[in-house]
C-alpha positions in Angstrom: -36.5 -21.3 -20.0 -33.3 -19.7 -21.5 -33.7 -16.8 -18.9 -33.8 -19.4 -16.0 -30.9 -21.2 -17.5 -28.9 -18.0 -17.6 -29.9 -17.0 -14.1 -28.9 -20.5 -12.7 -25.6 -20.4 -14.6 -24.7 -16.9 -13.4 -25.9 -17.6 -9.9 -23.9 -20.9 -9.6 -20.6 -19.5 -11.0 -21.0 -16.3 -8.9 -21.8 -18.3 -5.8 -18.9 -20.6 -6.1 -16.5 -17.9 -6.8 -17.9 -15.7 -3.9 -17.5 -18.8 -1.6 -13.8 -19.1 -2.4 -13.3 -15.4 -2.0 -15.2 -15.5 1.3 -13.0 -18.2 2.7 -10.0 -16.3 1.6 -11.3 -13.2 3.4 -11.7 -15.0 6.6 -8.2 -16.4 6.2 -6.6 -13.0 5.6 -8.4 -11.6 8.7 -7.2 -14.5 10.9 -3.6 -14.2 9.6 -3.6 -10.3 10.3 -5.1 -10.8 13.8 -2.2 -13.2 14.6 0.5 -11.3 12.8 3.2 -9.5 14.8 5.4 -8.1 11.9 6.8 -4.6 12.1 5.4 -3.5 8.8 1.8 -3.6 7.5 2.7 -5.1 4.2 4.1 -8.2 6.0 0.7 -8.8 7.6 -1.2 -8.8 4.3 -0.9 -12.6 3.8 -0.7 -14.7 0.8 -4.5 -14.6 0.2 -4.7 -10.7 0.0 -3.7 -10.5 -3.8 -6.3 -13.1 -4.6 -9.0 -10.9 -2.7 -8.0 -7.9 -4.9 -8.2 -9.5 -8.3 -10.7 -12.2 -7.3 -13.9 -10.2 -8.0 -12.6 -9.4 -11.5 -11.9 -13.0 -12.2 -15.3 -14.2 -10.9 -17.1 -11.5 -13.0 -15.1 -12.5 -16.1 -16.0 -16.2 -15.5 -19.6 -15.3 -15.2 -19.5 -13.3 -18.5 -17.8 -16.1 -20.4 -20.4 -18.7 -19.2 -23.3 -16.3 -20.1 -21.8 -15.8 -23.4 -21.3 -19.5 -24.1 -25.0 -20.1 -23.1 -26.1 -17.3 -25.4 -27.7 -15.1 -22.7 -28.7 -11.7 -23.9 -26.4 -8.9 -23.0 -23.9 -11.2 -21.2 -21.3 -8.4 -20.3 -23.9 -6.0 -18.7 -25.5 -8.9 -16.9 -22.2 -9.9 -15.4 -21.2 -6.5 -14.5 -24.5 -5.7 -13.0 -24.5 -9.0 -11.1 -21.1 -8.2 -9.6 -22.3 -4.7 -8.7 -25.6 -6.0 -7.1 -23.5 -8.5 -5.1 -21.1 -5.8 -3.9 -24.0 -3.5 -3.0 -25.8 -6.2 -1.0 -22.6 -7.1 0.7 -21.8 -3.6 1.7 -25.3 -3.1 3.2 -24.7 -6.5 5.1 -21.5 -5.2 6.5 -23.1 -1.9 7.6 -25.6 -3.7 9.7 -22.9 -5.6 11.7 -20.1 -3.2 12.6 -17.0 -4.6 14.3 -17.9 -8.1 13.4 -15.3 -8.8 10.7 -16.1 -10.6 7.5 -19.7 -11.8 7.0 -20.2 -15.7 7.1 -19.2 -17.4 4.0 -22.7 -18.7 3.5 -24.1 -15.2 3.5 -21.5 -14.1 0.8 -22.5 -17.1 -1.3 -26.1 -16.4 -1.0 -25.7 -12.7 -1.8 -23.6 -13.6 -4.9 -26.1 -16.1 -6.1 -29.0 -13.7 -5.7 -26.9 -10.8 -7.2 -25.7 -12.5 -10.4 -29.0 -14.1 -11.1 -30.7 -10.7 -10.7 -28.3 -9.2 -13.1 -29.3 -11.7 -15.8 -33.0 -11.2 -15.1 -32.7 -7.3 -15.2 -30.8 -7.4 -18.4 -33.3 -9.6 -20.0 -36.0 -6.9 -19.8 -36.9 -5.6 -23.4 -37.3 -1.9 -22.4 -34.3 0.2 -21.7 -36.2 2.1 -19.1 -37.2 -0.9 -17.3 -33.7 -2.3 -17.3 -32.4 1.1 -15.9 -35.0 1.3 -13.2 -34.5 -2.3 -12.0 -30.6 -1.8 -12.1 -30.9 1.4 -9.8 -33.0 -0.8 -7.4 -30.3 -3.4 -7.2 -27.7 -0.7 -6.5 -29.8 1.2 -3.9 -28.2 -0.6 -1.0 -24.8 0.8 -1.9 -26.1 4.4 -1.5 -28.1 3.8 1.8 -25.5 1.8 3.5 -23.4 4.7 4.8 -26.4 6.0 6.8 -27.1 2.4 8.0 -23.5 2.0 8.9 -23.4 5.3 10.9 -26.4 4.3 12.9 -25.3 0.7 13.5 -21.9 1.8 14.7 -23.4 4.3 17.0 -25.8 1.7 18.5 -22.9 -0.9 18.9 -20.6 1.7 20.5 -23.3 2.9 22.9 -24.1 -0.7 24.0 -20.3 -1.4 24.4 -19.7 1.7 26.5 -22.8 0.8 28.6 -21.7 -2.7 29.2 -17.9 -2.3 29.9 -18.4 -1.1 33.4 -15.6 1.5 33.4 -15.7 5.2 33.8 -16.3 6.9 30.5 -13.9 9.9 30.5 -12.8 12.3 27.8 -10.0 14.7 28.3 -10.8 18.3 27.7 -7.9 19.8 25.9 -8.1 22.9 23.6 -8.4 21.8 20.0 -8.5 18.2 20.5 -11.6 16.1 19.5 -12.5 12.5 19.8 -11.4 10.7 16.7 -11.8 7.1 17.9 -13.4 5.4 20.9 -14.1 1.7 21.5 -15.1 -0.4 24.5 -13.9 -4.1 24.5 -16.4 -5.6 27.0 -14.8 -9.1 27.3 -11.4 -7.4 28.0 -12.7 -4.8 30.4 -10.9 -2.1 28.3 -11.9 1.4 27.1 -9.7 3.2 24.5 -10.1 6.7 23.3 -8.0 8.8 20.8 -8.2 12.5 20.8 -6.7 14.2 17.7 -5.5 17.7 16.8 -3.8 18.2 13.6 -0.8 15.8 13.5 -0.9 15.2 17.2 -2.9 12.9 19.3 -3.7 11.9 22.9 -4.2 8.2 23.7 -6.5 7.3 26.6 -7.0 3.9 28.0 -9.2 3.0 30.9 -8.9 -0.4 32.8 -10.4 -1.6 36.1 -8.2 -0.5 39.0 -5.5 -3.3 39.3 -5.3 -5.5 42.3 -2.6 -4.4 44.5 -2.5 -0.9 43.1 -0.2 1.0 45.6 1.5 4.0 44.3 4.2 5.1 44.0 5.9 1.6 44.3 3.2 -0.3 42.2 1.2 1.6 39.7 -0.4 -0.9 37.5 0.2 -2.1 33.9 2.2 -0.2 31.4 0.4 1.7 28.5 1.4 -1.0 26.1 0.2 -3.9 28.3 -3.0 -2.3 29.3 -4.0 -1.9 25.7 -3.4 -5.7 24.8 -6.5 -7.3 23.3 -5.1 -10.9 23.4 -3.6 -12.8 26.3 -3.1 -11.7 29.8 -1.6 -8.4 30.9 1.8 -9.7 31.9 4.0 -6.7 32.5 5.4 -6.1 36.1 3.6 -3.2 37.8 5.9 -0.2 37.4 6.6 2.6 39.9 5.4 6.1 39.4 5.6 9.5 41.1 2.8 11.6 42.4 1.9 14.9 40.8 -1.5 15.5 42.5 -4.4 13.8 44.3 -5.1 10.4 42.5 -2.7 11.6 39.7 0.7 10.0 39.0 3.3 10.1 36.2 5.9 7.6 35.0 8.2 7.3 32.0 7.5 4.6 29.4 9.8 4.5 26.2 11.1 7.9 27.0 7.6 9.4 27.1 5.5 10.5 30.1 2.4 8.5 30.9 -0.1 10.0 33.2 -2.2 7.7 35.4 -5.3 8.9 37.1 -7.5 6.9 39.6 -11.1 7.7 38.7 -14.2 6.0 39.9 -13.0 2.4 40.3 -10.9 2.6 37.2 -7.4 3.5 36.2 -7.1 6.1 33.3 -3.7 6.1 31.4 -2.9 9.0 29.1 0.0 9.5 26.7 0.8 11.9 23.9 1.7 11.0 20.3 2.8 12.8 17.1 3.0 16.6 17.5 1.1 16.6 20.8 3.2 18.1 23.6 3.7 16.9 27.1 1.7 19.9 28.4 -1.3 18.6 26.3 -1.3 15.2 28.0 -0.7 16.8 31.4 -3.8 19.1 30.8 -5.9 16.2 29.7 -5.0 14.3 32.9 -6.2 17.1 35.1 -9.4 17.9 32.9 -11.3 14.6 32.6 -15.0 15.0 31.9 -17.4 12.1 32.5 -19.8 11.4 29.7 -22.7 9.0 28.9 -22.5 6.0 26.6 -24.7 7.9 24.2 -22.6 11.1 24.3 -19.3 9.1 23.8 -20.9 7.2 20.8 -22.0 10.5 19.3 -18.6 11.9 19.7 -17.0 8.8 18.1 -19.1 8.7 15.0 -19.7 12.2 14.2 
């Protein structure tokens, strides 16, 4: 009876605390998605500090309640419960990449189960049994990186297959894909190629209506990459440098535009990447399959 009372106490307290933290987590993400400040710190939001110290506070509260109810090994039970909850939450996040925070109800459920399990494990009489069961609770933490990698690859491959745009990768010596993502609803593909401190940004959008270079060459690089709201910039002029290949200046940097298979590819250089690198990339675009691009993005 005392064991079940301890499990109920820990599960209830942990679930309530996790529910509050889950709500704050969603609030922080919503605030960051709508924030347009110039610095990262300004977009953390008022709830961010609570998310940092919140798990410690919840664990301390569970420990205090377990001690008041005279549960065996209250501190190890509270710590194991917190670790088990974090382990299960990490695995849950690994199975749903690019989806943001998990639902609050799932956070609460995992916390209730995790803290209750912590009490149950620490109630075992034999040290070896406690150790084995504790490792079982923590196992999801160690397998989640593998699950995350496979889940990310599958999600990326599906997005690339559904976006309906040319999947192109610039072939420039020393540059490798460091990021790739398809935003299906937005009809947008973005790829970043990195080499040391330099990078090439690649954006692919559907060929704009009224595309008529050199007078009208589609959206700017910044406007094409917008994830919220319509693309509103006035189509800018450009100059031809080859067949289906144009260049224009945006914010004092050359942006290359390539018409490719019903899409418009925009390329720009950043960091220590040179203008010659982006020019070489624009003239050496390789078409890849959804699976190949997903493999490049998660290797």
